N, C-alpha and C positions, 0 to 999 in steps of 0.2 A: 600430467597427462598420461594416459595408458600407453604402454610401449607398443611398437609396431607388431611385435610378436603376439602380444595379448589381443590386439585388434584382429590379426589374421586368424588366430585360434577361435575367437568369438564368432567371426563371420563364417568360418568353416563349420562351426557347430550349427549355425543358422541354416547353412546350405544343406547339411545333412537332414535337418528337420524339414526343410522344404521338400526334399526328395521323398522323405518318409510320408508326409501328409498329402503330397501331391500339389501341383501348381494351382494358383487361384485365378490367374488371368494370363494375358499375353506377356506380362512382365517376366514370365518364367525364363525367357531367353536371356535376361539380363543378369549379370553377376550380382550377388547379394550386396556387395559394397555399393553398387549404383542404386539398388532399391533403397538401401538405408539412406543414401544421400538424398534421394527424392523424398522419402518420408520426412526427413529432417527439415525440409523446406515448406511443408504443408502447414496451413493454419490448424490450430488445435481442434476445431470442430471436425475437419476432415480426418485428422489423425485418429480421433476417437472413433469415428465411423469405420475406419479401416481395421480397427482391432476386432471387429465383429465379422470380418470377411472369412478368415480361416485361421487355424491354429498357428501356422508358421508366421503369418503377418502379426498376429497378436503377440507372439513371443518376441519377434523383432522389435515391435513398437515399445516393448517394455525393457529392452536391452539398455543398460546404463550408458553404453557408448552412443546409441541413437538419442537417448534422453538428453545427454549432454549436448549433442549436436543440435537437436531441436530447440533446447533451451537457449543456446547461444544465438540461434537464428531468430527465435521469437522474442528474445529479450530486447530487440530493437525498439526503443520507446517511440519511434516515429510511426510505427504501424501497430498500435496497441490493441489489446483485447480490453474492452471496458466492462466493468461490473457496476451495477446500479443497485445500491442498497436502498430499499424503500424507506423513506424518512417519515411518513405520516399516512394514516393515523397510527398504525402499529408497525414498529421497526422489526419486522420478521420475514421480509422477502428479499431475495437476491436474484437479480436479472443480469443478463449479459448480452453484449453485441460484439462480434469479432470484426474489428476493422483491419486486421492484418492482411486480409485478402483484397483490400482495396488500395488503389494508388493515391487517392485524394479524398478530401472531405466531401467533395461534390459527389463522387461515386458512392461514398459511404452513406451520405444523406439520401441518395436516390434509391439505394438497394438494400440497406440494412434493416433488420428488425430484431427486436430483443426476444430472448427466451428466458424462461423462469426455471431456476434450479429447484429440485426437490431436496430439502435440507434434512440430513439424517439426524440432526440434533434438535429438531424443532420442538419435540415434546419436552426435552430436558431444559432447553433455553428458548422460551417463547419470544423473547425480544433481545436483540443484540446490537452491539456497535462493532464496526470494523476497526481494529487496532492498526493493522497494516498489511501490506501485500509484499511478498518477497519470493522470487524464483518460483512463482506459480502457487505459492502457499498463502493462505489467509490466516491471520490471527484474529479471533473474535472474542469479545467480552460480553458478559451478561449486563444488559443495560438496566435491568430491574433491580438486581440485588448486588451486582458487582463482585460476586463470588466465583463465578465460573469463567474459565478461559478454554477456548478450543483452538486447535490448529487443524486446518481443513483445506483439502484440495477439491475445488468444486467440480473438476472435470473427471476425477477418478472416484469421488465420494469418500476417499480416505479421510478419516477424522479421528482425532484423539483429544480427550479431555485432560487438561493439565491439572496437577494436584493443587490444592489450596495451600496458601502460606500458613504457617503455624500461628502467627500473630493475628489476633482478632481485635477490631476496634469498632465501637458503636458509631462514632462520628468520624468520618474520614472523607478525603478526596483522593482520587486515584489518577495517576498519569501513567500511560503504558507506552511501550516501544517494542518493535519486533524487527529483527533483521538478521543478516548473514554476513560473516566476514570472509572475504575471498582468500585470505592467507591461512587462517585456522580451519576453514571449511565448517564452521560451527554456526548453527542457528541458535539465537538466544532471544528470550522474552525478558523484558525489563518492566518491573512494576514498582512505581514510586508511590509510597503511601504518605499522605499528610494527615495527621490526626491530632486530637486534643485529649489524649489519655496519658496517664502516668506510666511508669515503667512496668507496672503490674498488669497493664491492659484495662484498668478500670476507668470509667468515665471521670474526668477531672477537669471540667471546663474552667474552673477558677484558677488553676495553676498552669494549665497547658494550652488554653485557648481563650479568646476574647472576641467580642462582637464589635465590629467597626462599620459604620454606615449601613447597618442592617444586615451585614454579612459576617458569618462566623470565620474567624481567623484560626488556622491550624498551625500551631507553632512547632509541633513535633513532626518528625519525618523519619522514614526508613526506605532504603533502596534494596529491592530484592531482584535477583537474577536467576533465571533457569536456563540451562543448556539442554537443548533437545538431544535425545539419544534414541537409537533404534530399539533399545530395551526400555520399555515404558515403566518397568518397575524401578528403574534407576532415576527417574525424573524427580528432582527435588530442588527446592529453592535455596539459594544462598543469600545471606544478608551482607550488604556492603556498608552497613552503618547509615548514618544520617545523610540526607541529601544536602549537598552544598549550596543549592539554589532552590528558589520557589518558582516552579514553572507554571505557565498558563495551563488551565485544566482542559487539556486535549492531548491526543496521542502525538507521538513524535512526528514531525512534519516532513522530514526528508531523510532518506538513507543514502549517503554518499561515502564512497571509499571505506565501507565497513564501519561507518559511524552514524549513529542516530543524532538528530538535531532537534533542539527544543528552543523555545523562547521564554525568557524569564518574565515574571510579573514585575511591574514597576513598584518601587518602594516610595514611601512618603518623601524622603530626602534625596532619593536617586530615581527620578522619574523615567530615565532612559532604559529601555529594555535591552537585554544582552542576548546574543546568539551563543548557545552552549552545545557542544558535541559530547556524545558518550561513545567512547571507542569500545567496540565489541570484542577487541582482542585483549587489551590490558584493563578494560573496565574502569577507565578513568574519565572524569568530566573535565572538559577544557573549554575556555572561552574562544570563540571564533571572531576575528576582527571584522568590523562592519565597514562598509564603504563610507566615504565622506558625503553623506546625503542627509539633509535636514529631515526628510520624511522618515528615515529609519530611526530617528530619535523619538518619534511619536509611536502610539500604540497600534496604528493601522498598517500592519504589514504581516506577511506570511512567508514561510520558507518552503521551497519546492525543489525537486530534482529535475532539471531540464537538460536533456542530452548528456547526462552523467555529471553535470556541474551543479554545485550548490547555488541556488538562486533565491533572491529576496524580492517579493512583490510588495511594492509601496503603493498604497491606495490614496487617491486624491478625492476630490469632490465629484459627485454625480456619476460614480462608477468608473472614473478615469483611473489608470494605473500605470506605473513604470516598473519594469523588470530589470533588476541588476543581477549580473551573472559573475560568479567568481571563477575566472578562467583557469587559475592555478590554485588548487586547494590550499587554504591556510595562508595565502599571501594577500595581504591587505591591498597592495597596489594593483592586484590583478582584477579587482572589481570593475566591471564595465556596465554602464546602462545600455543594455542590448535592445530593449523594446519599449515603446510607449503606445499604450492602447487608449483610444478616446472613448467617450461616452456612447452607449448604444442601448436601445430598448428593443429586445427581441419581440417578434410578433406573438410568441407564446405567452409573454407576460402581460399582454393586453387583456387576456381573459382573467377575470377575477375569480379566484378560488379561495374558499374559506379555510383559514388556518389560524389556530390560536396564537395570540401575541407572544406567549412564552416560547413557542417554537421559533418565531422570528428572532427573538433575542438570543436564543441558544445556538441557532444554526450558524456555524462559522463566524461567530461574533458579529453577526448582522451584516456581513459583507455582501455586496450585491453580486460580485463575480469571483469565481475561483479559477486560477490558472492550473490546467491539468497537465499538458505536455505540448511539445512541438512535433507536428506531424511530418511525414516524409517529404511533403511538398513545401515545407517551411512555414506552413500556417500554424497558428497557436490555437489549441483547443481550449475552450472556456466553458464554464458552467455558470449560468445566471440564476441566482436565487433558488437553487435546488429544483429548478423546473425545466430549464431549456439548455441544450447544448448548442454552442456557436463556435464557428471557426473564424479566425481573423487573419487576413493576409497583411503582414507588416509592410510589404513592398507597395501594395496598392492602397492600403488603408481601408480595405473593404471587409465587411462582416457578412457571414452567411449562416443562416439557421440550419441545423441538422435535424431532419425529421426522421426519427426512429420509431417505428410502430411498436406498440406494446410497452412503452415506457410507463413507469408509475407516475402518478401526478406529482409526487414529491420524491426526490431521490438525492443520494450522495454518490458521486461518481468516484470509482477507484480505478486507477490505471494499473492494469494487471498483466501478467505474463501467463498465457495458457500453456500448460505442460502436463505430462503424465507422471512427473517425478514426485517423490516423496522426500521427507527430510532425511531419510537414511540412504538416499541415492547419492553416490559419489559425484560431487559437482566439481568440474574443472573449468567452469566459465570464469 
């Protein structure tokens, strides 16, 4: 954390700037420290608007001390900013709705509307996937050619294209991860490549890959890591060698305690899937103990970060699900079945919308419902079939559809933290 002396010096500088540029409102009578505290409690949409009021406020809003305070306040997952990635027909739109200014899902559903971002990389990357969200930053991958990666802050429009890895493969599967470690203060992007080429990078399906049940098996692999730096010319990938596990073809599912989490693919003689973490500090893969639940030995489960804890969603029939929460990270005995959610058919799903079958098969492995987060009032926020948002009250067992105007017909929801920070902003959260 910054010292008290640095804090006083910084606020003194802001006070001088305020006197130089003149006051912007009746807040002029308040000390700059109080103004900064007020700013840190605002939702991101209000903070962005205030940067256009006057120079002194803009300067204050970009101060690292305020950015840290605002990030700490807005990082509360109970009052999230939601991003909606348009999922069909073209995956090139990003919308948002700020729920942080509402105390309950009922207020959010009654008052919220979505807005669309203007994307600075739209021409260079016409279709994209969201790899992950961390401290207000998004990592995006090219969904057409899988070559481009961008880090992007949608509220400041700061954007940087990451370099490509030196290794090139004609046939490959990619698994990505993006996160921040609170001790090292580093942002890292992880790229796991599964391929069927020999060591020279030439196509060699006979020696390095085979086809099973109509699907190509990629037997070779390599793990690449990139550490983000304020000097873009220093950005380069490092190879960690072969991946020790074969993961499901999707981005990492949960960032908890500076560790990305993945789920392995079942093998012929070992059908049970494993939970694997990748530590962003020492860059090692480790197996995470699973709870003693028969459902977690099947393929129908997902990992999610709920209130800072690693959680496993176990799917049953007809959209029913159980949520297991690891109360103490890494301790098998700390797994608790925290929630059980029954079957529900939202009103929005009763309207038939045309969508190709291949999208149904690829969207979240065909799951009816995704668990997003736990809201401030204790309700669970859910996404049904990429079309409807629903809150569930576990105490009353009641569901409530959230009506947000301007939503795309098909979308993938990302629980996001709205901030004006960038990856070179000193983070003390």
